[in-house]
C-alpha positions in Angstrom: -23.1 22.3 1.9 -26.6 20.7 2.3 -28.7 21.9 -0.6 -28.5 22.2 -4.3 -30.6 23.3 -7.2 -31.0 21.7 -10.6 -29.2 24.8 -12.0 -25.5 23.8 -11.9 -22.5 26.2 -11.9 -20.9 26.4 -15.3 -17.8 24.7 -14.2 -19.8 21.6 -13.2 -22.0 21.6 -16.3 -19.0 21.9 -18.6 -17.6 18.7 -17.0 -20.9 16.8 -17.1 -21.3 17.7 -20.8 -18.4 15.4 -21.6 -20.7 12.5 -20.9 -24.0 13.7 -22.4 -23.4 11.5 -25.5 -24.1 8.5 -23.3 -27.7 9.5 -22.6 -30.5 9.7 -25.2 -33.0 12.0 -23.4 -32.7 15.4 -21.7 -34.2 14.0 -18.5 -31.4 11.4 -18.3 -28.8 14.2 -18.7 -30.5 16.3 -16.0 -30.8 13.4 -13.5 -27.1 12.4 -14.2 -26.1 15.9 -13.1 -28.3 15.9 -10.0 -27.1 12.5 -8.8 -23.4 13.2 -9.3 -23.5 16.6 -7.7 -25.6 15.2 -4.9 -22.7 12.9 -4.0 -20.8 16.0 -2.9 -23.4 17.1 -0.4 -22.8 17.0 3.4 -25.9 14.9 4.2 -26.5 11.7 6.2 -27.0 9.3 3.4 -26.0 9.5 -0.3 -29.0 7.7 -1.7 -31.7 8.7 -4.2 -34.2 9.7 -1.6 -31.9 11.9 0.5 -30.1 13.5 -2.5 -33.5 14.3 -4.2 -34.9 15.8 -1.0 -31.9 18.1 -0.7 -32.0 19.2 -4.4 -34.6 21.9 -5.1 -36.4 21.0 -8.3 -35.4 17.3 -8.3 -38.0 14.6 -8.8 -37.5 11.4 -6.8 -39.4 9.2 -9.2 -37.5 10.5 -12.2 -34.2 10.1 -10.4 -35.2 6.6 -9.4 -36.1 5.7 -12.9 -32.8 7.1 -14.2 -30.7 4.9 -11.8 -32.9 1.7 -12.0 -34.5 1.5 -15.4 -33.1 4.1 -17.9 -31.3 2.4 -20.8 -27.7 3.7 -20.4 -24.6 1.6 -20.2 -22.6 2.0 -16.9 -19.6 0.2 -18.4 -19.4 2.6 -21.4 -19.8 5.4 -18.8 -16.7 4.2 -16.9 -14.8 3.6 -20.1 -15.4 7.2 -21.1 -14.3 8.5 -17.7 -11.0 6.7 -18.1 -10.5 7.8 -21.7 -11.0 11.4 -20.5 -8.3 10.9 -17.8 -5.9 9.2 -20.1 -6.3 11.9 -22.8 -5.4 14.8 -20.6 -1.6 15.1 -19.9 -2.0 16.3 -16.2 -4.1 13.2 -15.3 -2.9 10.4 -17.6 -1.1 7.4 -16.3 2.7 7.2 -16.6 5.5 4.7 -16.4 6.6 5.8 -13.0 3.1 5.2 -11.5 1.7 2.2 -9.7 -1.4 0.0 -10.1 -3.1 -1.4 -7.1 -5.6 -4.3 -6.6 -7.6 -4.6 -3.4 -11.1 -5.2 -2.2 -13.5 -3.5 0.3 -16.6 -4.5 2.1 -19.8 -2.5 2.5 -21.9 -3.4 5.5 -25.6 -4.0 4.7 -28.5 -5.1 6.9 -30.4 -8.1 5.8 -29.8 -10.2 2.7 -31.9 -8.4 0.1 -29.0 -6.4 -1.4 -27.4 -8.0 -4.4 -24.6 -10.5 -3.4 -24.9 -9.6 0.3 -24.4 -12.2 3.0 -22.3 -12.8 6.1 -18.7 -12.8 5.0 -15.3 -11.2 5.9 -15.5 -7.4 5.5 -12.0 -6.0 5.6 -13.3 -2.5 6.2 -14.8 -3.6 9.5 -12.0 -6.2 10.3 -14.6 -8.9 11.0 -17.2 -11.2 9.6 -20.5 -9.4 9.2 -23.4 -9.0 6.8 -22.5 -7.1 3.7 -21.2 -6.9 0.1 -17.6 -7.0 -1.2 -16.2 -5.4 -4.4 -12.7 -5.9 -5.8 -11.3 -2.7 -7.4 -8.2 -1.4 -9.2 -6.5 1.9 -8.7 -3.8 4.1 -10.3 -1.4 6.3 -8.3 1.8 8.3 -8.8 3.5 11.1 -7.0 1.1 13.7 -8.3 -2.4 12.1 -8.5 -4.5 9.0 -8.1 -7.8 7.7 -9.5 -9.9 4.5 -9.5 -9.8 2.4 -12.6 -12.3 -0.5 -12.5 -14.3 -2.8 -10.3 -15.7 -6.3 -10.0 -18.4 -7.2 -7.5 -17.6 -10.4 -5.5 -20.4 -13.0 -5.6 -20.0 -15.4 -2.6 -20.2 -19.1 -3.6 -23.2 -19.9 -1.4 -25.0 -16.8 -2.7 -24.3 -17.9 -6.3 -25.6 -21.4 -5.6 -28.7 -20.2 -3.9 -29.6 -17.6 -6.6 -29.0 -20.1 -9.4 -31.2 -22.6 -7.7 -33.9 -20.0 -7.1 -33.8 -18.9 -10.7 -33.7 -22.4 -12.0 -30.7 -21.8 -14.3 -27.0 -20.8 -14.1 -27.2 -17.1 -14.3 -24.3 -16.3 -12.0 -20.8 -17.7 -12.0 -18.7 -17.9 -8.8 -15.2 -16.4 -9.1 -12.7 -16.0 -6.2 -11.4 -12.5 -5.3 -8.1 -13.7 -6.7 -9.7 -14.5 -10.1 -11.4 -11.1 -10.1 -8.1 -9.5 -9.2 -6.4 -11.1 -12.2 -9.3 -10.0 -14.4 -8.6 -6.4 -13.3 -4.9 -6.9 -14.1 -5.9 -7.9 -17.6 -8.0 -4.8 -17.8 -4.8 -2.6 -17.4 -3.5 -3.8 -20.8 -6.9 -3.4 -22.5 -7.1 0.2 -21.3 -3.4 1.0 -21.9 -2.8 1.9 -18.3 0.9 2.6 -17.7 2.6 1.7 -14.5 5.9 0.4 -13.1 4.7 -2.0 -10.3 1.6 -3.8 -9.3 1.0 -3.3 -5.5 -1.1 -5.7 -3.5 -1.6 -6.5 0.2 -0.4 -9.7 1.8 -3.6 -11.5 1.2 -3.2 -11.3 -2.5 0.6 -11.4 -2.5 0.8 -14.6 -0.4 -1.4 -16.5 -2.9 0.8 -18.6 -5.3 -2.1 -18.6 -7.8 -2.3 -14.8 -7.9 1.4 -14.3 -8.0 1.9 -16.8 -10.8 -0.9 -15.1 -12.7 0.8 -11.7 -12.4 4.1 -13.1 -13.4 2.6 -14.9 -16.4 1.3 -11.4 -17.5 4.9 -10.1 -17.2 4.2 -7.4 -14.6 6.6 -6.4 -11.8 5.0 -6.4 -8.4 5.7 -5.6 -4.7 3.9 -7.4 -1.9 4.3 -8.0 1.8 4.8 -11.5 3.1 3.0 -13.0 6.1 5.2 -14.0 9.0 4.0 -17.6 8.6 4.7 -17.8 4.8 6.7 -20.9 4.1 10.2 -20.3 2.5 13.4 -22.3 2.0 16.5 -21.0 3.6 19.5 -22.1 5.7 19.5 -20.8 9.3 22.6 -20.6 11.4 23.9 -24.1 12.3 22.0 -25.8 9.5 24.0 -27.7 6.9 21.6 -26.9 4.0 18.5 -24.9 3.0 15.3 -26.4 4.4 11.7 -25.3 4.9 11.0 -22.5 7.4 8.6 -19.7 7.8 9.4 -16.0 7.4 9.4 -15.3 11.2 12.0 -18.0 11.8 14.3 -16.5 9.3 13.9 -12.9 10.4 14.4 -13.6 14.1 17.5 -15.7 13.5 19.4 -13.2 11.3 22.5 -11.5 12.5 22.2 -7.8 13.0 25.1 -7.1 10.6 23.0 -8.5 7.8 20.9 -5.3 7.8 22.2 -2.3 5.8 21.3 1.3 6.7 19.1 2.6 3.9 17.4 5.9 3.2 14.4 6.2 0.9 11.6 8.7 0.1 8.0 7.7 0.9 5.0 8.5 -1.2 4.2 11.6 0.9 7.7 13.0 0.3 9.0 12.1 3.8 12.6 10.8 3.9 13.0 7.7 6.1 16.0 5.8 7.5 15.6 2.1 7.9 17.7 -1.1 8.0 17.3 -3.7 5.2 18.4 -7.2 4.4 18.3 -8.0 0.7 18.2 -11.7 -0.4 17.0 -14.2 -3.0 14.8 -17.0 -1.6 12.8 -19.9 -2.7 9.2 -19.4 -1.8 7.0 -22.4 -1.3 4.7 -23.3 -4.2 6.5 -20.8 -6.5 9.0 -21.8 -9.1 12.5 -20.4 -8.9 13.5 -17.7 -6.4 12.1 -14.3 -5.5 13.7 -11.1 -4.1 12.9 -10.6 -0.5 13.6 -7.5 1.5 13.4 -7.5 5.3 13.0 -3.9 6.6 13.5 -3.0 10.3 13.5 0.2 12.2 16.8 -0.8 13.8 19.2 -3.6 13.4 18.3 -5.0 16.8 14.6 -5.1 16.3 13.0 -8.6 16.6 9.3 -7.7 17.0 7.6 -8.9 13.8 4.8 -6.2 14.3 7.5 -3.6 13.6 9.2 -5.4 10.7 8.1 -5.5 7.0 9.0 -8.4 4.8 8.5 -7.6 1.1 8.6 -9.9 -2.0 9.2 -8.8 -5.6 10.2 -10.3 -8.9 12.3 -7.2 -9.6 15.9 -8.3 -9.0 17.6 -5.2 -10.6 16.2 -2.0 -9.0 17.9 -0.4 -5.9 16.4 -1.1 -2.5 15.0 2.5 -2.1 13.0 2.2 -5.3 11.2 -0.9 -4.0 10.6 0.6 -0.5 9.3 3.8 -2.1 7.0 1.8 -4.3 5.5 -0.2 -1.4 4.6 3.1 0.4 2.1 3.9 -2.4 -0.1 0.9 -1.6 -1.9 2.7 1.2 -3.4 5.0 -1.4 -6.3 2.6 -2.1 -7.1 2.4 1.6 -7.3 6.1 1.7 -9.5 6.1 -1.4 -11.9 3.7 0.2 -12.2 5.8 3.3 -12.7 9.1 1.3 -15.1 7.6 -1.2 -17.2 6.1 1.7 -17.0 9.0 4.2 -17.3 11.8 1.7 -18.9 10.5 -1.5 -21.2 7.7 -0.2 -19.6 4.7 -1.9 -21.3 2.4 0.6 -24.4 4.5 1.4 -26.7 3.3 -1.4 -30.1 1.8 -0.5 -30.7 0.0 -3.7 -30.7 -3.8 -4.2 -30.1 -4.7 -7.8 -26.7 -5.3 -9.3 -27.0 -2.8 -12.2 -28.1 0.1 -10.1 -25.4 -0.6 -7.4 -22.7 -0.6 -10.1 -24.1 2.6 -11.5 -23.8 4.2 -8.1 -20.2 3.0 -7.7 -19.2 4.4 -11.1 -20.8 7.7 -10.3 -18.6 7.8 -7.1 -15.6 7.0 -9.3 -16.5 9.9 -11.5 -16.9 12.5 -8.8 -13.6 11.4 -7.2 -12.0 11.9 -10.7 -13.7 15.2 -11.0 -11.9 16.5 -7.9 -8.5 15.1 -9.0 -8.9 16.4 -12.6 -9.7 20.0 -11.6 -6.8 20.0 -9.1 -4.4 18.7 -11.7 -5.6 21.2 -14.3 -5.3 24.1 -11.9 -9.0 24.9 -11.7 -9.0 25.2 -7.9 -6.7 28.3 -8.1 -9.7 30.1 -9.6 -12.0 29.1 -6.7 -9.6 29.4 -3.7 -6.4 31.4 -3.1 -5.2 28.7 -0.6 -3.3 25.6 -1.6 -5.4 22.4 -1.7 -3.0 19.7 -0.6 -5.5 17.1 0.7 -8.7 15.5 -0.6 -10.6 17.1 2.2 -9.4 20.5 1.2 -10.4 19.9 -2.4 -13.9 18.8 -1.4 -14.3 21.7 0.9 -13.5 24.1 -1.9 -16.0 22.5 -4.2 -18.7 22.5 -1.5 -18.0 26.1 -0.8 -18.4 26.9 -4.6 -21.7 25.1 -4.6 -22.9 26.9 -1.4 -22.2 30.3 -3.0 -24.0 29.3 -6.1 -27.0 28.2 -4.0 -27.0 31.4 -2.0 -27.1 33.4 -5.2 -30.0 31.3 -6.4 -31.9 31.9 -3.1 -31.4 35.7 -3.5 -32.6 35.6 -7.0 -35.5 33.2 -6.3 -36.8 34.0 -2.8 -40.4 32.8 -3.5 -39.2 29.4 -4.8 -37.0 29.0 -1.7 -39.8 30.0 0.6 -42.2 27.5 -1.0 -39.6 24.7 -0.7 -39.1 25.4 3.0 -42.9 25.4 3.5 -43.8 22.4 1.4 -40.8 20.1 1.8 -39.5 21.1 5.2 -42.7 22.1 6.9 -41.5 25.5 8.1 -44.4 27.6 9.3 -45.2 30.8 7.4 -45.0 32.8 10.6 -41.4 31.6 11.1 -40.4 32.6 7.6 -41.9 36.1 8.1 -39.6 36.8 11.1 
């Protein structure tokens, strides 16, 4: 689906009306609909110029003003999106769900984009020029949706900008600090979940883990192979400092118990697990550590997972199942970038970038909401099991709506092809 009109299908307009109270003028409401629906298009770039060019009746200057200058509050917008999800039973968070904290990098050319500089971009797996944002996510066995975000402002960028402005406008915060802010945001919003899931970079930080435990949340995190722990290896008289790899590779095969658990995707897995309590360096007391191997004899650390948790009571399969949900946020990053243009903005200011991100959050939620509420059964007789299938159904629905418009408005379509696309009259006549 490559083209839209400003006339939306009723199903879309009904959804967008839930947010009309945030905008004071009709032009803002119209541009809000155009921008959000444009994020669903199959076009090269999801920016104002491209989306306006592919929406018949859209005005680039008006759309630009809406995103850059119009007086609407993007934070209130995201609050209302989350209130909507939490007030509908099929989408609300629940106690058997999981919260996730992670960050993603958006590659950008040059340094003119807000908070952009050479830094580690996890999405690329290397140091490159770009921007980083820390986000939170909710997931359970039935659905997932993004919660909140915090742009990461590199320390050198903050120093340079404050010096340029002549005053302390920006404050540097580490990704760990931003992550803990997002953890605090869960309670403010009343998000329900059982465990906080983080990757090894967050989970191996004593500062972050202490912060999560201070807030009385259970968590599951991988441990790096070089993480320092205290244990007694075979032949040692007492517990001394080692790293995780030294422990794993020295353990007797009989220490690993055959265990079955169900992954997030419903797949049943058989693995071998050693369950122990260990002192972790720079953390008070002991933590529960699970060492998961594909076979008792396996010694290759690349095939072994070492998990840490502060839950000492739950059965091993519960923790292993919980850990399998963490990949949800990686899939969200990929989907939101590849399909909804999360990283395809060509704007530079902080406010407009955040507005773009929150619009992407909304359209991801739009797809999840309608799947959970059964709306897709009205649009397609096939089962929609994947995000790609959901998006394909929506794009097909928009395409059919556009085709109907073309049939009903042939002269307007002809003028668009001539004036905007430069299609010769002689070609249109054939």
